[in-house]
Every structure is written in C-alpha cells, then in structure tokens.
LOMAR-7256 format. One record per residue (C-alpha): residue in one letter; x, z, y. Coordinates in nm, 4 decimals. Each point is the difference from the previous one (the first is absolute). Example, Ala and Ser with C-alpha at 12.3 -4.5 7.8 and 13.67 -1.06 7.14 Angstrom:
['a', [1.2300, 0.7800, -0.4500]]
['s', [0.1370, -0.0660, 0.3440]]
//
This chain:
['m', [-0.0091, 0.0026, -0.0129]]
['c', [0.2844, 0.0852, 0.2662]]
['i', [0.1540, -0.3623, -0.0476]]
['r', [-0.3397, -0.1583, 0.0499]]
['d', [-0.0520, 0.1979, 0.3213]]
['r', [0.3253, -0.0963, 0.1253]]
['l', [-0.0373, -0.3507, -0.0588]]
['y', [-0.3510, 0.0124, 0.1553]]
['s', [0.1401, 0.1475, 0.3052]]
['v', [0.2833, -0.2379, 0.0164]]
['l', [-0.2323, -0.3244, -0.0461]]
['s', [-0.2309, 0.1473, 0.2437]]
['n', [0.2664, 0.0421, 0.2788]]
['t', [0.1337, -0.3404, -0.0591]]
['v', [-0.3440, -0.1729, 0.0400]]
['s', [-0.0405, 0.1970, 0.3274]]
['m', [0.3417, -0.1030, 0.1245]]
['k', [-0.1078, -0.3676, -0.0973]]
['r', [-0.3252, 0.0308, 0.1876]]
['s', [0.1696, 0.1501, 0.2919]]
['k', [0.2591, -0.2674, 0.0340]]
['k', [-0.2745, -0.2685, -0.0219]]
['i', [-0.1911, 0.1702, 0.2748]]
['s', [0.3090, 0.0186, 0.2095]]
['r', [0.0950, -0.3650, -0.0583]]
['a', [-0.3645, -0.0892, 0.0980]]
['c', [0.0327, 0.1733, 0.3094]]
['s', [0.3103, -0.1449, 0.1006]]
['e', [-0.1170, -0.3572, -0.0610]]
['m', [-0.3124, 0.0865, 0.2167]]
['d', [0.2129, 0.1343, 0.2707]]
['l', [0.2190, -0.3160, -0.0104]]
['l', [-0.3336, -0.2269, 0.0143]]
['n', [-0.1014, 0.2074, 0.3062]]
['v', [0.3415, -0.0564, 0.1749]]
['g', [-0.0280, -0.3798, -0.0761]]
['c', [-0.3520, -0.0040, 0.1429]]
['q', [0.1045, 0.1686, 0.3302]]
['l', [0.3061, -0.2261, 0.0173]]
['a', [-0.2120, -0.3038, -0.0461]]
['r', [-0.2275, 0.1045, 0.2705]]
['a', [0.2794, 0.0699, 0.2392]]
['k', [0.1429, -0.3584, -0.0929]]
['k', [-0.3259, -0.1749, 0.0731]]
['a', [-0.0524, 0.1571, 0.3447]]
['n', [-0.0452, -0.2510, 0.2529]]
['i', [0.2339, -0.0054, 0.3118]]
['r', [-0.1269, -0.1340, 0.3325]]
['v', [0.2695, 0.0054, 0.2784]]
['s', [-0.1093, -0.1271, 0.3378]]
['y', [0.2501, -0.1376, 0.2526]]
['d', [-0.0362, 0.3291, 0.2028]]
['k', [0.0836, 0.2275, -0.3108]]
['v', [0.2880, 0.2217, 0.0871]]
['c', [0.3098, 0.1329, -0.2387]]
['a', [-0.0569, 0.3630, -0.0577]]
['y', [0.3772, 0.0495, 0.0271]]
['c', [0.1173, -0.1982, 0.3125]]
['l', [-0.3270, -0.0285, 0.1539]]
['k', [0.0445, -0.3797, 0.0503]]
['k', [-0.2431, -0.2580, -0.0955]]
['i', [-0.0006, -0.1252, -0.3254]]
['g', [-0.0931, -0.3564, 0.1032]]
['e', [0.0983, -0.2600, -0.2569]]
['k', [0.2806, 0.1974, -0.1548]]
['a', [0.0515, 0.1423, -0.3364]]
['f', [-0.1396, 0.3462, -0.0514]]
['v', [-0.0586, 0.2665, -0.2608]]
['v', [-0.3166, 0.1774, -0.0627]]
['y', [-0.0069, 0.3313, -0.1742]]
['p', [-0.2974, 0.1059, -0.2279]]
['n', [-0.1000, 0.2567, 0.2837]]
['g', [-0.0415, -0.3107, 0.2365]]
['i', [0.3048, 0.0682, 0.1944]]
['t', [0.1461, -0.3404, 0.1201]]
['i', [0.3473, -0.0590, 0.1254]]
['h', [0.2530, -0.3144, 0.0356]]
['q', [0.1801, -0.0966, -0.3093]]
['h', [0.3230, -0.0029, 0.2199]]
['c', [-0.0725, 0.3619, 0.1096]]
['s', [-0.0332, 0.1117, -0.3550]]
['i', [0.3233, -0.1797, -0.1118]]
['s', [0.2084, 0.1153, 0.2869]]
['q', [-0.0903, 0.3574, -0.0453]]
['n', [0.0225, 0.0068, -0.3807]]
['f', [-0.3489, 0.1345, -0.0348]]
['s', [-0.1237, 0.0593, -0.3603]]
['p', [-0.2808, -0.2267, -0.1129]]
['f', [-0.1465, 0.2826, -0.1478]]
['i', [0.0059, 0.2379, 0.2710]]
['c', [-0.1904, -0.0463, 0.3284]]
['p', [0.2272, 0.0140, 0.3002]]
['i', [-0.2541, 0.1329, 0.2216]]
['t', [-0.1952, 0.2661, -0.1925]]
['k', [0.2821, 0.0452, -0.2738]]
['q', [-0.2633, -0.0279, -0.2636]]
['n', [0.1592, -0.0674, -0.3503]]
['f', [-0.2044, -0.2770, -0.1774]]
['e', [0.1867, 0.0347, -0.3389]]
['t', [-0.1226, 0.3495, -0.0148]]
['t', [-0.3587, -0.0773, 0.1294]]
['f', [-0.0428, -0.2964, -0.2458]]
['s', [0.1599, 0.1867, -0.2821]]
['n', [-0.2684, 0.2619, -0.0002]]
//
C-alpha cells in the first residue's frame, strides 16, 4: 500500500505540473497575441501632417521634410531625431518608453 500511495502522489504531482505548464504557455501565447494586436493598431494609424505642423523638438515647421511620428502623436523632423541620437523607442519630449508600453 505504501508504494501505491507514493506512486499515486508522484503521478498526481506530475499531471498537475504538466497542466500548470500548459496553462502558463497558453497565457504567454495570449499575451504575445495581444502585443501583436497593439503593434498592428499602432502601425496602421493614419498620420496627417499639414504644412503648418511644427516639430516638437526644434519648433520649426515640418513642411515637406521627412519626419518621425511616435505612437503618442509627437512629431519631429527626421534630421532632429538623427542629429540628437534619439531612440526610436523613447519619445524625446515626454520620455515615454514604447518598448515597455507595448510589451505589457
């Protein structure tokens, strides 16, 4: 009887651990899908820049120059971004980190 009880306990723990791993894996996959959806929504956002739009960094008009738009709507000249070595993941004005925002 002692061996049978021990085997039952071991098998029960093994099944429980497998079930927990499956649940954990499913939750991770769901989180990944949610982040993918957030990223897709951010990528498909329409950006309209009028001729009067001003760079949030240098405060000069964007005009017809290349520009960078962060997910929070901040728009800056591309050359301002490059010359100041701004991270593409951190808004230079609000300092919001989009890597952490979209990974949660």
